[in-house]
N, CA and C atoms of all chains as a GROMACS GRO file, in nm:
protein
  654
    1GLY      N    1   8.985   9.550   9.410
    1GLY     CA    2   9.088   9.566   9.511
    1GLY      C    3   9.179   9.682   9.480
    2ILE      N    4   9.274   9.702   9.568
    2ILE     CA    5   9.369   9.812   9.553
    2ILE      C    6   9.482   9.770   9.459
    3GLN      N    7   9.524   9.865   9.376
    3GLN     CA    8   9.641   9.842   9.290
    3GLN      C    9   9.765   9.895   9.362
    4VAL      N   10   9.869   9.812   9.366
    4VAL     CA   11   9.995   9.851   9.430
    4VAL      C   12  10.104   9.841   9.325
    5GLU      N   13  10.170   9.951   9.299
    5GLU     CA   14  10.275   9.955   9.197
    5GLU      C   15  10.408   9.992   9.260
    6GLN      N   16  10.509   9.913   9.230
    6GLN     CA   17  10.641   9.938   9.283
    6GLN      C   18  10.737   9.972   9.169
    7SER      N   19  10.827  10.064   9.199
    7SER     CA   20  10.927  10.101   9.100
    7SER      C   21  11.060  10.129   9.168
    8PRO      N   22  11.173  10.105   9.097
    8PRO     CA   23  11.176  10.036   8.968
    8PRO      C   24  11.158   9.887   8.986
    9PRO      N   25  11.127   9.812   8.883
    9PRO     CA   26  11.112   9.667   8.896
    9PRO      C   27  11.247   9.597   8.920
   10ASP      N   28  11.352   9.652   8.865
   10ASP     CA   29  11.485   9.595   8.883
   10ASP      C   30  11.584   9.707   8.910
   11LEU      N   31  11.683   9.675   8.994
   11LEU     CA   32  11.783   9.775   9.031
   11LEU      C   33  11.916   9.705   9.057
   12ILE      N   34  12.019   9.755   8.993
   12ILE     CA   35  12.155   9.702   9.015
   12ILE      C   36  12.238   9.814   9.075
   13LEU      N   37  12.302   9.785   9.187
   13LEU     CA   38  12.383   9.885   9.256
   13LEU      C   39  12.524   9.830   9.281
   14GLN      N   40  12.616   9.922   9.288
   14GLN     CA   41  12.749   9.887   9.337
   14GLN      C   42  12.745   9.899   9.489
   15GLU      N   43  12.814   9.810   9.555
   15GLU     CA   44  12.819   9.814   9.701
   15GLU      C   45  12.859   9.954   9.748
   16GLY      N   46  12.786  10.005   9.846
   16GLY     CA   47  12.814  10.138   9.899
   16GLY      C   48  12.723  10.246   9.846
   17ALA      N   49  12.650  10.216   9.738
   17ALA     CA   50  12.561  10.315   9.680
   17ALA      C   51  12.432  10.325   9.760
   18ASN      N   52  12.360  10.436   9.737
   18ASN     CA   53  12.230  10.458   9.800
   18ASN      C   54  12.119  10.437   9.698
   19SER      N   55  11.998  10.406   9.745
   19SER     CA   56  11.887  10.386   9.653
   19SER      C   57  11.756  10.424   9.720
   20THR      N   58  11.657  10.451   9.634
   20THR     CA   59  11.522  10.480   9.680
   20THR      C   60  11.425  10.394   9.602
   21LEU      N   61  11.342  10.320   9.674
   21LEU     CA   62  11.240  10.236   9.614
   21LEU      C   63  11.104  10.300   9.644
   22ARG      N   64  11.015  10.290   9.546
   22ARG     CA   65  10.887  10.359   9.558
   22ARG      C   66  10.771  10.260   9.552
   23CYS      N   67  10.666  10.291   9.628
   23CYS     CA   68  10.543  10.211   9.629
   23CYS      C   69  10.426  10.308   9.617
   24ASN      N   70  10.350  10.296   9.510
   24ASN     CA   71  10.228  10.376   9.491
   24ASN      C   72  10.107  10.286   9.509
   25PHE      N   73  10.003  10.338   9.569
   25PHE     CA   74   9.880  10.261   9.585
   25PHE      C   75   9.760  10.345   9.546
   26SER      N   76   9.655  10.275   9.503
   26SER     CA   77   9.547  10.339   9.429
   26SER      C   78   9.435  10.395   9.515
   27ASP      N   79   9.436  10.364   9.646
   27ASP     CA   80   9.325  10.410   9.730
   27ASP      C   81   9.378  10.429   9.871
   28SER      N   82   9.296  10.487   9.956
   28SER     CA   83   9.334  10.502  10.096
   28SER      C   84   9.353  10.365  10.159
   29VAL      N   85   9.454  10.353  10.242
   29VAL     CA   86   9.483  10.225  10.304
   29VAL      C   87   9.490  10.241  10.456
   30ASN      N   88   9.473  10.128  10.524
   30ASN     CA   89   9.478  10.129  10.669
   30ASN      C   90   9.621  10.120  10.722
   31ASN      N   91   9.703  10.043  10.651
   31ASN     CA   92   9.842  10.039  10.690
   31ASN      C   93   9.928   9.994  10.574
   32LEU      N   94  10.058   9.998  10.593
   32LEU     CA   95  10.153   9.962  10.488
   32LEU      C   96  10.275   9.898  10.553
   33GLN      N   97  10.324   9.793  10.491
   33GLN     CA   98  10.446   9.728  10.538
   33GLN      C   99  10.544   9.714  10.423
   34TRP      N  100  10.673   9.716  10.459
   34TRP     CA  101  10.781   9.684  10.366
   34TRP      C  102  10.845   9.554  10.412
   35PHE      N  103  10.875   9.467  10.314
   35PHE     CA  104  10.938   9.339  10.340
   35PHE      C  105  11.059   9.323  10.248
   36HIS      N  106  11.155   9.246  10.296
   36HIS     CA  107  11.267   9.203  10.213
   36HIS      C  108  11.258   9.051  10.199
   37GLN      N  109  11.252   9.006  10.073
   37GLN     CA  110  11.256   8.861  10.050
   37GLN      C  111  11.399   8.826  10.010
   38ASN      N  112  11.466   8.751  10.094
   38ASN     CA  113  11.606   8.719  10.067
   38ASN      C  114  11.617   8.610   9.960
   39PRO      N  115  11.735   8.583   9.912
   39PRO     CA  116  11.750   8.484   9.804
   39PRO      C  117  11.702   8.344   9.841
   40TRP      N  118  11.682   8.316   9.967
   40TRP     CA  119  11.631   8.186  10.010
   40TRP      C  120  11.478   8.186  10.021
   41GLY      N  121  11.417   8.298   9.988
   41GLY     CA  122  11.271   8.306   9.985
   41GLY      C  123  11.206   8.355  10.113
   42GLN      N  124  11.284   8.376  10.216
   42GLN     CA  125  11.228   8.418  10.344
   42GLN      C  126  11.184   8.564  10.338
   43LEU      N  127  11.067   8.593  10.395
   43LEU     CA  128  11.014   8.729  10.401
   43LEU      C  129  11.049   8.791  10.536
   44ILE      N  130  11.121   8.899  10.531
   44ILE     CA  131  11.168   8.965  10.653
   44ILE      C  132  11.098   9.100  10.667
   45ASN      N  133  11.038   9.121  10.783
   45ASN     CA  134  10.972   9.250  10.808
   45ASN      C  135  11.076   9.361  10.818
   46LEU      N  136  11.052   9.468  10.742
   46LEU     CA  137  11.141   9.584  10.752
   46LEU      C  138  11.071   9.696  10.829
   47PHE      N  139  10.955   9.736  10.782
   47PHE     CA  140  10.883   9.846  10.844
   47PHE      C  141  10.732   9.822  10.840
   48TYR      N  142  10.671   9.860  10.950
   48TYR     CA  143  10.525   9.874  10.956
   48TYR      C  144  10.502  10.024  10.964
   49ILE      N  145  10.449  10.085  10.856
   49ILE     CA  146  10.455  10.230  10.848
   49ILE      C  147  10.331  10.285  10.778
   50PRO      N  148  10.217  10.293  10.849
   50PRO     CA  149  10.096  10.348  10.788
   50PRO      C  150  10.112  10.495  10.747
   51SER      N  151  10.198  10.567  10.820
   51SER     CA  152  10.224  10.707  10.787
   51SER      C  153  10.353  10.748  10.857
   52GLY      N  154  10.409  10.859  10.812
   52GLY     CA  155  10.527  10.913  10.877
   52GLY      C  156  10.656  10.850  10.830
   53THR      N  157  10.760  10.867  10.910
   53THR     CA  158  10.894  10.822  10.876
   53THR      C  159  10.951  10.738  10.989
   54LYS      N  160  11.019  10.630  10.951
   54LYS     CA  161  11.088  10.545  11.048
   54LYS      C  162  11.227  10.513  10.994
   55GLN      N  163  11.317  10.487  11.088
   55GLN     CA  164  11.452  10.451  11.048
   55GLN      C  165  11.498  10.331  11.128
   56ASN      N  166  11.573  10.242  11.059
   56ASN     CA  167  11.631  10.126  11.125
   56ASN      C  168  11.767  10.103  11.062
   57GLY      N  169  11.869  10.155  11.126
   57GLY     CA  170  12.005  10.138  11.074
   57GLY      C  171  12.021  10.210  10.941
   58ARG      N  172  12.062  10.135  10.839
   58ARG     CA  173  12.084  10.195  10.707
   58ARG      C  174  11.955  10.211  10.627
   59LEU      N  175  11.847  10.159  10.678
   59LEU     CA  176  11.720  10.166  10.608
   59LEU      C  177  11.629  10.267  10.675
   60SER      N  178  11.552  10.336  10.592
   60SER     CA  179  11.446  10.422  10.644
   60SER      C  180  11.331  10.418  10.546
   61ALA      N  181  11.212  10.455  10.595
   61ALA     CA  182  11.093  10.453  10.512
   61ALA      C  183  11.007  10.572  10.546
   62THR      N  184  10.937  10.622  10.444
   62THR     CA  185  10.843  10.732  10.461
   62THR      C  186  10.716  10.697  10.388
   63THR      N  187  10.602  10.714  10.455
   63THR     CA  188  10.472  10.696  10.391
   63THR      C  189  10.396  10.827  10.399
   64VAL      N  190  10.349  10.872  10.282
   64VAL     CA  191  10.262  10.989  10.275
   64VAL      C  192  10.125  10.938  10.232
   65ALA      N  193  10.044  10.905  10.332
   65ALA     CA  194   9.918  10.836  10.304
   65ALA      C  195   9.823  10.922  10.220
   66THR      N  196   9.824  11.052  10.244
   66THR     CA  197   9.732  11.141  10.171
   66THR      C  198   9.766  11.146  10.023
   67GLU      N  199   9.893  11.121   9.989
   67GLU     CA  200   9.934  11.122   9.849
   67GLU      C  201   9.955  10.981   9.794
   68ARG      N  202   9.925  10.880   9.876
   68ARG     CA  203   9.921  10.741   9.833
   68ARG      C  204  10.055  10.689   9.782
   69TYR      N  205  10.160  10.714   9.858
   69TYR     CA  206  10.286  10.654   9.822
   69TYR      C  207  10.372  10.633   9.946
   70SER      N  208  10.468  10.542   9.930
   70SER     CA  209  10.567  10.518  10.033
   70SER      C  210  10.702  10.500   9.966
   71LEU      N  211  10.807  10.541  10.037
   71LEU     CA  212  10.944  10.530   9.987
   71LEU      C  213  11.029  10.453  10.085
   72LEU      N  214  11.113  10.366  10.032
   72LEU     CA  215  11.210  10.293  10.114
   72LEU      C  216  11.349  10.337  10.070
   73TYR      N  217  11.427  10.386  10.165
   73TYR     CA  218  11.563  10.432  10.137
   73TYR      C  219  11.663  10.329  10.190
   74ILE      N  220  11.758  10.295  10.106
   74ILE     CA  221  11.867  10.207  10.148
   74ILE      C  222  11.996  10.286  10.129
   75SER      N  223  12.068  10.304  10.236
   75SER     CA  224  12.195  10.378  10.225
   75SER      C  225  12.312  10.281  10.243
   76SER      N  226  12.423  10.318  10.181
   76SER     CA  227  12.548  10.239  10.191
   76SER      C  228  12.518  10.091  10.169
   77SER      N  229  12.461  10.058  10.055
   77SER     CA  230  12.412   9.922  10.030
   77SER      C  231  12.523   9.818  10.044
   78GLN      N  232  12.482   9.700  10.086
   78GLN     CA  233  12.572   9.586  10.103
   78GLN      C  234  12.519   9.469  10.021
   79THR      N  235  12.606   9.374   9.992
   79THR     CA  236  12.563   9.260   9.910
   79THR      C  237  12.449   9.183   9.977
   80THR      N  238  12.445   9.186  10.109
   80THR     CA  239  12.338   9.117  10.181
   80THR      C  240  12.203   9.186  10.166
   81ASP      N  241  12.201   9.306  10.108
   81ASP     CA  242  12.075   9.374  10.081
   81ASP      C  243  12.007   9.318   9.955
   82SER      N  244  12.077   9.237   9.880
   82SER     CA  245  12.020   9.180   9.757
   82SER      C  246  11.894   9.100   9.788
   83GLY      N  247  11.805   9.096   9.691
   83GLY     CA  248  11.678   9.025   9.708
   83GLY      C  249  11.566   9.107   9.648
   84VAL      N  250  11.445   9.076   9.689
   84VAL     CA  251  11.328   9.147   9.638
   84VAL      C  252  11.262   9.221   9.753
   85TYR      N  253  11.229   9.347   9.727
   85TYR     CA  254  11.164   9.430   9.828
   85TYR      C  255  11.017   9.448   9.789
   86PHE      N  256  10.929   9.412   9.882
   86PHE     CA  257  10.785   9.422   9.858
   86PHE      C  258  10.724   9.525   9.952
   87CYS      N  259  10.627   9.599   9.899
   87CYS     CA  260  10.539   9.671   9.989
   87CYS      C  261  10.403   9.603   9.984
   88ALA      N  262  10.333   9.608  10.095
   88ALA     CA  263  10.202   9.549  10.107
   88ALA      C  264  10.113   9.646  10.182
   89VAL      N  265   9.991   9.662  10.133
   89VAL     CA  266   9.897   9.752  10.198
   89VAL      C  267   9.776   9.673  10.244
   90SER      N  268   9.710   9.722  10.346
   90SER     CA  269   9.586   9.659  10.388
   90SER      C  270   9.473   9.759  10.376
   91PHE      N  271   9.362   9.707  10.333
   91PHE     CA  272   9.242   9.787  10.309
   91PHE      C  273   9.124   9.701  10.352
   92PHE      N  274   9.051   9.747  10.453
   92PHE     CA  275   8.941   9.669  10.507
   92PHE      C  276   8.983   9.525  10.534
   93ASN      N  277   9.096   9.511  10.602
   93ASN     CA  278   9.145   9.382  10.650
   93ASN      C  279   9.189   9.286  10.541
   94LYS      N  280   9.199   9.330  10.417
   94LYS     CA  281   9.259   9.248  10.312
   94LYS      C  282   9.393   9.310  10.274
   95PHE      N  283   9.484   9.223  10.233
   95PHE     CA  284   9.620   9.268  10.203
   95PHE      C  285   9.648   9.257  10.054
   96TYR      N  286   9.720   9.354  10.004
   96TYR     CA  287   9.756   9.358   9.862
   96TYR      C  288   9.906   9.388   9.852
   97PHE      N  289   9.974   9.304   9.776
   97PHE     CA  290  10.118   9.318   9.757
   97PHE      C  291  10.148   9.377   9.620
   98GLY      N  292  10.254   9.456   9.615
   98GLY     CA  293  10.310   9.495   9.487
   98GLY      C  294  10.391   9.381   9.428
   99SER      N  295  10.439   9.399   9.306
   99SER     CA  296  10.517   9.295   9.238
   99SER      C  297  10.664   9.297   9.278
  100GLY      N  298  10.704   9.394   9.355
  100GLY     CA  299  10.838   9.396   9.410
  100GLY      C  300  10.941   9.471   9.328
  101THR      N  301  11.050   9.508   9.395
  101THR     CA  302  11.170   9.562   9.330
  101THR      C  303  11.282   9.463   9.355
  102LYS      N  304  11.339   9.410   9.247
  102LYS     CA  305  11.449   9.315   9.261
  102LYS      C  306  11.580   9.391   9.264
  103LEU      N  307  11.650   9.381   9.376
  103LEU     CA  308  11.775   9.454   9.397
  103LEU      C  309  11.893   9.358   9.391
  104ASN      N  310  11.993   9.396   9.314
  104ASN     CA  311  12.118   9.320   9.307
  104ASN      C  312  12.232   9.415   9.342
  105VAL      N  313  12.295   9.390   9.456
  105VAL     CA  314  12.408   9.472   9.498
  105VAL      C  315  12.537   9.397   9.466
  106LYS      N  316  12.619   9.458   9.381
  106LYS     CA  317  12.743   9.394   9.336
  106LYS      C  318  12.860   9.439   9.422
  107PRO      N  319  12.951   9.344   9.453
  107PRO     CA  320  13.068   9.380   9.536
  107PRO      C  321  13.170   9.464   9.459
  108ASP      N  322  11.332   8.004  11.863
  108ASP     CA  323  11.236   7.935  11.776
  108ASP      C  324  11.157   8.036  11.693
  109ALA      N  325  11.123   7.994  11.571
  109ALA     CA  326  11.048   8.081  11.483
  109ALA      C  327  10.908   8.103  11.539
  110ASP      N  328  10.854   8.226  11.516
  110ASP     CA  329  10.722   8.258  11.567
  110ASP      C  330  10.612   8.197  11.482
  111VAL      N  331  10.636   8.187  11.350
  111VAL     CA  332  10.541   8.128  11.257
  111VAL      C  333  10.612   8.014  11.185
  112THR      N  334  10.561   7.894  11.200
  112THR     CA  335  10.624   7.778  11.139
  112THR      C  336  10.530   7.714  11.038
  113GLN      N  337  10.589   7.653  10.937
  113GLN     CA  338  10.513   7.587  10.832
  113GLN      C  339  10.570   7.449  10.807
  114THR      N  340  10.482   7.352  10.786
  114THR     CA  341  10.526   7.219  10.747
  114THR      C  342  10.437   7.165  10.637
  115PRO      N  343  10.493   7.092  10.539
  115PRO     CA  344  10.636   7.073  10.518
  115PRO      C  345  10.700   7.196  10.457
  116ARG      N  346  10.831   7.199  10.446
  116ARG     CA  347  10.899   7.310  10.381
  116ARG      C  348  10.906   7.290  10.230
  117ASN      N  349  10.911   7.168  10.190
  117ASN     CA  350  10.912   7.133  10.048
  117ASN      C  351  10.824   7.011  10.027
  118ARG      N  352  10.752   7.010   9.913
  118ARG     CA  353  10.667   6.895   9.886
  118ARG      C  354  10.653   6.880   9.736
  119ILE      N  355  10.670   6.757   9.691
  119ILE     CA  356  10.644   6.723   9.551
  119ILE      C  357  10.531   6.623   9.550
  120THR      N  358  10.429   6.650   9.471
  120THR     CA  359  10.314   6.561   9.466
  120THR      C  360  10.269   6.544   9.321
  121LYS      N  361  10.171   6.459   9.301
  121LYS     CA  362  10.122   6.433   9.166
  121LYS      C  363   9.983   6.490   9.147
  122THR      N  364   9.951   6.518   9.024
  122THR     CA  365   9.819   6.569   8.989
  122THR      C  366   9.711   6.478   9.045
  123GLY      N  367   9.609   6.541   9.108
  123GLY     CA  368   9.497   6.466   9.162
  123GLY      C  369   9.510   6.427   9.308
  124LYS      N  370   9.629   6.440   9.364
  124LYS     CA  371   9.650   6.404   9.504
  124LYS      C  372   9.596   6.514   9.596
  125ARG      N  373   9.553   6.472   9.716
  125ARG     CA  374   9.515   6.568   9.818
  125ARG      C  375   9.637   6.600   9.902
  126ILE      N  376   9.655   6.727   9.934
  126ILE     CA  377   9.770   6.767  10.012
  126ILE      C  378   9.729   6.872  10.114
  127MET      N  379   9.791   6.866  10.231
  127MET     CA  380   9.764   6.963  10.336
  127MET      C  381   9.894   7.032  10.377
  128LEU      N  382   9.888   7.162  10.387
  128LEU     CA  383  10.000   7.241  10.439
  128LEU      C  384   9.958   7.295  10.574
  129GLU      N  385  10.050   7.288  10.669
  129GLU     CA  386  10.014   7.327  10.806
  129GLU      C  387  10.092   7.449  10.851
  130CYS      N  388  10.030   7.526  10.938
  130CYS     CA  389  10.091   7.648  10.990
  130CYS      C  390  10.058   7.662  11.138
  131SER      N  391  10.159   7.698  11.214
  131SER     CA  392  10.140   7.725  11.356
  131SER      C  393  10.210   7.855  11.392
  132GLN      N  394  10.152   7.927  11.488
  132GLN     CA  395  10.216   8.051  11.534
  132GLN      C  396  10.212   8.059  11.686
  133THR      N  397  10.317   8.116  11.740
  133THR     CA  398  10.329   8.131  11.885
  133THR      C  399  10.323   8.278  11.927
  134LYS      N  400  10.277   8.363  11.837
  134LYS     CA  401  10.273   8.507  11.867
  134LYS      C  402  10.145   8.548  11.940
  135GLY      N  403  10.052   8.456  11.956
  135GLY     CA  404   9.928   8.489  12.024
  135GLY      C  405   9.833   8.573  11.939
  136HIS      N  406   9.857   8.573  11.807
  136HIS     CA  407   9.771   8.651  11.718
  136HIS      C  408   9.639   8.578  11.692
  137ASP      N  409   9.534   8.659  11.674
  137ASP     CA  410   9.404   8.602  11.637
  137ASP      C  411   9.392   8.580  11.486
  138ARG      N  412   9.463   8.660  11.407
  138ARG     CA  413   9.444   8.662  11.263
  138ARG      C  414   9.552   8.580  11.194
  139MET      N  415   9.508   8.497  11.099
  139MET     CA  416   9.602   8.415  11.022
  139MET      C  417   9.563   8.416  10.876
  140TYR      N  418   9.664   8.393  10.790
  140TYR     CA  419   9.647   8.411  10.644
  140TYR      C  420   9.725   8.304  10.570
  141TRP      N  421   9.675   8.271  10.449
  141TRP     CA  422   9.750   8.189  10.354
  141TRP      C  423   9.763   8.266  10.223
  142TYR      N  424   9.887   8.266  10.171
  142TYR     CA  425   9.918   8.333  10.044
  142TYR      C  426   9.990   8.234   9.952
  143ARG      N  427   9.985   8.263   9.823
  143ARG     CA  428  10.075   8.195   9.731
  143ARG      C  429  10.155   8.298   9.654
  144GLN      N  430  10.277   8.257   9.619
  144GLN     CA  431  10.366   8.342   9.540
  144GLN      C  432  10.411   8.265   9.418
  145ASP      N  433  10.390   8.323   9.301
  145ASP     CA  434  10.437   8.266   9.176
  145ASP      C  435  10.564   8.340   9.134
  146PRO      N  436  10.649   8.273   9.058
  146PRO     CA  437  10.779   8.334   9.023
  146PRO      C  438  10.767   8.473   8.965
  147GLY      N  439  10.844   8.566   9.020
  147GLY     CA  440  10.846   8.702   8.968
  147GLY      C  441  10.727   8.788   9.008
  148LEU      N  442  10.643   8.735   9.094
  148LEU     CA  443  10.523   8.809   9.133
  148LEU      C  444  10.519   8.830   9.283
  149GLY      N  445  10.428   8.920   9.323
  149GLY     CA  446  10.403   8.938   9.465
  149GLY      C  447  10.315   8.829   9.520
  150LEU      N  448  10.278   8.842   9.645
  150LEU     CA  449  10.195   8.741   9.710
  150LEU      C  450  10.047   8.771   9.684
  151ARG      N  451   9.970   8.664   9.672
  151ARG     CA  452   9.825   8.679   9.656
  151ARG      C  453   9.755   8.602   9.766
  152LEU      N  454   9.651   8.665   9.822
  152LEU     CA  455   9.582   8.610   9.937
  152LEU      C  456   9.486   8.500   9.896
  153ILE      N  457   9.497   8.384   9.963
  153ILE     CA  458   9.410   8.270   9.933
  153ILE      C  459   9.292   8.268  10.029
  154TYR      N  460   9.319   8.263  10.158
  154TYR     CA  461   9.218   8.264  10.263
  154TYR      C  462   9.274   8.339  10.384
  155TYR      N  463   9.182   8.390  10.466
  155TYR     CA  464   9.222   8.450  10.591
  155TYR      C  465   9.118   8.421  10.699
  156SER      N  466   9.163   8.429  10.824
  156SER     CA  467   9.078   8.394  10.937
  156SER      C  468   9.107   8.490  11.051
  157PHE      N  469   9.002   8.550  11.106
  157PHE     CA  470   9.022   8.647  11.214
  157PHE      C  471   9.003   8.584  11.352
  158ASP      N  472   8.939   8.469  11.357
  158ASP     CA  473   8.939   8.389  11.479
  158ASP      C  474   8.896   8.248  11.441
  159VAL      N  475   8.886   8.161  11.538
  159VAL     CA  476   8.863   8.018  11.511
  159VAL      C  477   8.733   7.996  11.433
  160LYS      N  478   8.635   8.080  11.454
  160LYS     CA  479   8.505   8.060  11.389
  160LYS      C  480   8.487   8.146  11.264
  161ASP      N  481   8.592   8.212  11.223
  161ASP     CA  482   8.582   8.306  11.112
  161ASP      C  483   8.678   8.267  11.000
  162ILE      N  484   8.624   8.235  10.883
  162ILE     CA  485   8.704   8.198  10.766
  162ILE      C  486   8.654   8.283  10.650
  163ASN      N  487   8.747   8.341  10.574
  163ASN     CA  488   8.710   8.428  10.463
  163ASN      C  489   8.792   8.396  10.339
  164LYS      N  490   8.728   8.402  10.223
  164LYS     CA  491   8.799   8.382  10.098
  164LYS      C  492   8.880   8.506  10.063
  165GLY      N  493   8.995   8.480  10.005
  165GLY     CA  494   9.076   8.588   9.956
  165GLY      C  495   9.060   8.605   9.806
  166GLU      N  496   9.167   8.652   9.745
  166GLU     CA  497   9.163   8.684   9.602
  166GLU      C  498   9.155   8.560   9.514
  167ILE      N  499   9.217   8.449   9.557
  167ILE     CA  500   9.231   8.331   9.470
  167ILE      C  501   9.200   8.203   9.546
  168SER      N  502   9.079   8.186   9.596
  168SER     CA  503   9.045   8.073   9.682
  168SER      C  504   9.004   7.946   9.606
  169ASP      N  505   8.972   7.958   9.478
  169ASP     CA  506   8.926   7.840   9.404
  169ASP      C  507   9.032   7.730   9.404
  170GLY      N  508   8.988   7.607   9.437
  170GLY     CA  509   9.081   7.495   9.439
  170GLY      C  510   9.148   7.472   9.573
  171TYR      N  511   9.119   7.558   9.671
  171TYR     CA  512   9.178   7.549   9.804
  171TYR      C  513   9.069   7.546   9.910
  172SER      N  514   9.101   7.488  10.025
  172SER     CA  515   9.016   7.499  10.142
  172SER      C  516   9.106   7.514  10.264
  173VAL      N  517   9.049   7.563  10.375
  173VAL     CA  518   9.128   7.585  10.494
  173VAL      C  519   9.053   7.533  10.616
  174SER      N  520   9.128   7.515  10.722
  174SER     CA  521   9.072   7.477  10.851
  174SER      C  522   9.148   7.551  10.960
  175ARG      N  523   9.072   7.613  11.051
  175ARG     CA  524   9.135   7.682  11.165
  175ARG      C  525   9.109   7.595  11.287
  176GLN      N  526   9.205   7.513  11.321
  176GLN     CA  527   9.185   7.412  11.426
  176GLN      C  528   9.193   7.472  11.566
  177ALA      N  529   9.264   7.581  11.579
  177ALA     CA  530   9.283   7.647  11.707
  177ALA      C  531   9.334   7.787  11.676
  178GLN      N  532   9.344   7.871  11.778
  178GLN     CA  533   9.393   8.006  11.755
  178GLN      C  534   9.529   8.002  11.688
  179ALA      N  535   9.611   7.905  11.725
  179ALA     CA  536   9.749   7.902  11.678
  179ALA      C  537   9.770   7.822  11.552
  180LYS      N  538   9.667   7.755  11.499
  180LYS     CA  539   9.687   7.663  11.387
  180LYS      C  540   9.590   7.689  11.274
  181PHE      N  541   9.646   7.692  11.153
  181PHE     CA  542   9.567   7.723  11.034
  181PHE      C  543   9.624   7.639  10.920
  182SER      N  544   9.544   7.549  10.865
  182SER     CA  545   9.595   7.461  10.760
  182SER      C  546   9.528   7.490  10.626
  183LEU      N  547   9.601   7.465  10.523
  183LEU     CA  548   9.555   7.486  10.384
  183LEU      C  549   9.554   7.352  10.313
  184SER      N  550   9.443   7.320  10.246
  184SER     CA  551   9.433   7.194  10.172
  184SER      C  552   9.409   7.219  10.025
  185LEU      N  553   9.472   7.133   9.945
  185LEU     CA  554   9.444   7.126   9.804
  185LEU      C  555   9.377   6.990   9.784
  186GLU      N  556   9.249   6.991   9.755
  186GLU     CA  557   9.172   6.866   9.751
  186GLU      C  558   9.217   6.777   9.636
  187SER      N  559   9.247   6.836   9.523
  187SER     CA  560   9.291   6.760   9.406
  187SER      C  561   9.393   6.848   9.333
  188ALA      N  562   9.518   6.829   9.368
  188ALA     CA  563   9.622   6.920   9.317
  188ALA      C  564   9.634   6.916   9.166
  189ILE      N  565   9.664   7.033   9.110
  189ILE     CA  566   9.687   7.045   8.966
  189ILE      C  567   9.819   7.120   8.944
  190PRO      N  568   9.883   7.100   8.829
  190PRO     CA  569  10.016   7.160   8.808
  190PRO      C  570  10.022   7.313   8.825
  191ASN      N  571   9.915   7.385   8.792
  191ASN     CA  572   9.925   7.531   8.807
  191ASN      C  573   9.912   7.577   8.951
  192GLN      N  574   9.902   7.482   9.044
  192GLN     CA  575   9.911   7.515   9.186
  192GLN      C  576  10.055   7.504   9.238
  193THR      N  577  10.145   7.473   9.148
  193THR     CA  578  10.288   7.477   9.182
  193THR      C  579  10.326   7.620   9.216
  194ALA      N  580  10.376   7.641   9.338
  194ALA     CA  581  10.405   7.777   9.384
  194ALA      C  582  10.474   7.770   9.519
  195LEU      N  583  10.510   7.887   9.568
  195LEU     CA  584  10.561   7.902   9.705
  195LEU      C  585  10.445   7.952   9.791
  196TYR      N  586  10.414   7.880   9.898
  196TYR     CA  587  10.301   7.912   9.984
  196TYR      C  588  10.351   7.967  10.117
  197PHE      N  589  10.289   8.078  10.157
  197PHE     CA  590  10.325   8.141  10.283
  197PHE      C  591  10.205   8.150  10.375
  198CYS      N  592  10.231   8.125  10.502
  198CYS     CA  593  10.136   8.150  10.608
  198CYS      C  594  10.181   8.274  10.683
  199ALA      N  595  10.086   8.351  10.735
  199ALA     CA  596  10.119   8.469  10.813
  199ALA      C  597  10.020   8.484  10.926
  200SER      N  598  10.059   8.559  11.027
  200SER     CA  599   9.968   8.595  11.134
  200SER      C  600   9.982   8.744  11.161
  201SER      N  601   9.879   8.801  11.222
  201SER     CA  602   9.886   8.944  11.255
  201SER      C  603   9.801   8.973  11.377
  202ASP      N  604   9.833   9.086  11.440
  202ASP     CA  605   9.748   9.136  11.547
  202ASP      C  606   9.636   9.220  11.486
  203ARG      N  607   9.559   9.286  11.570
  203ARG     CA  608   9.443   9.361  11.518
  203ARG      C  609   9.486   9.487  11.444
  204TYR      N  610   9.613   9.524  11.456
  204TYR     CA  611   9.664   9.639  11.381
  204TYR      C  612   9.716   9.597  11.244
  205ASN      N  613   9.707   9.466  11.216
  205ASN     CA  614   9.741   9.412  11.084
  205ASN      C  615   9.887   9.423  11.047
  206GLU      N  616   9.976   9.419  11.146
  206GLU     CA  617  10.117   9.402  11.114
  206GLU      C  618  10.142   9.253  11.099
  207GLN      N  619  10.174   9.212  10.977
  207GLN     CA  620  10.185   9.070  10.946
  207GLN      C  621  10.326   9.017  10.967
  208PHE      N  622  10.331   8.890  11.010
  208PHE     CA  623  10.457   8.818  11.026
  208PHE      C  624  10.443   8.686  10.951
  209PHE      N  625  10.545   8.654  10.871
  209PHE     CA  626  10.535   8.541  10.780
  209PHE      C  627  10.617   8.422  10.827
  210GLY      N  628  10.566   8.303  10.789
  210GLY     CA  629  10.643   8.182  10.806
  210GLY      C  630  10.747   8.169  10.697
  211PRO      N  631  10.827   8.062  10.700
  211PRO     CA  632  10.938   8.046  10.606
  211PRO      C  633  10.896   8.002  10.466
  212GLY      N  634  10.770   7.963  10.448
  212GLY     CA  635  10.724   7.923  10.317
  212GLY      C  636  10.731   7.773  10.295
  213THR      N  637  10.641   7.725  10.209
  213THR     CA  638  10.640   7.585  10.164
  213THR      C  639  10.649   7.586  10.012
  214ARG      N  640  10.752   7.520   9.960
  214ARG     CA  641  10.767   7.512   9.814
  214ARG      C  642  10.695   7.387   9.766
  215LEU      N  643  10.586   7.405   9.692
  215LEU     CA  644  10.503   7.294   9.645
  215LEU      C  645  10.518   7.277   9.495
  216THR      N  646  10.545   7.155   9.454
  216THR     CA  647  10.553   7.120   9.313
  216THR      C  648  10.450   7.013   9.283
  217VAL      N  649  10.363   7.039   9.185
  217VAL     CA  650  10.263   6.942   9.144
  217VAL      C  651  10.300   6.893   9.004
  218LEU      N  652  10.327   6.763   8.994
  218LEU     CA  653  10.372   6.706   8.867
  218LEU      C  654  10.255   6.656   8.784
   0.00000   0.00000   0.00000
């Protein structure tokens, strides 16, 4: 299967700071999604982004499929951004998740 | 109402018991999936189904079975639960473009 690596594994920010999370994958993929798992365990869809750039409020994402990576940008972080951020890729209709980036935003 | 629902949300059972986790979706998707998540790790695919007559094993299917009762319903069974099946279980559905939507999860503890 495909290897999905996320970095950094842990991140501590002061409220208001910006951050960039990275997702590298080992082979060509059909699509890529970013999720936020909140402290209650719920998985929230952030972006469906096989390629290109998308923005949603303070969050944006860029996928460069030819170079096998995706970036998630969080600007002006808030305490509600805390949780784990996962990227997931699909390859021939199977899905592979990274191990996540655990974000802690301090007030 | 949630688009993907799971029941039960929490379950404690004993080793050797049979248990079924149920999933329903109202998104009209053909594709449904079961994953498990262990502490500190990402999700791993157990089984997936692209339509009612199509069932496929995922990365970690041993010890599990599934049933696709209808387009909207996909259940996961543990025939004889063991403690290392203690985990958070997620159901998901997707359209043919594979944008997945997840249920709220079922926290299963096997004693």
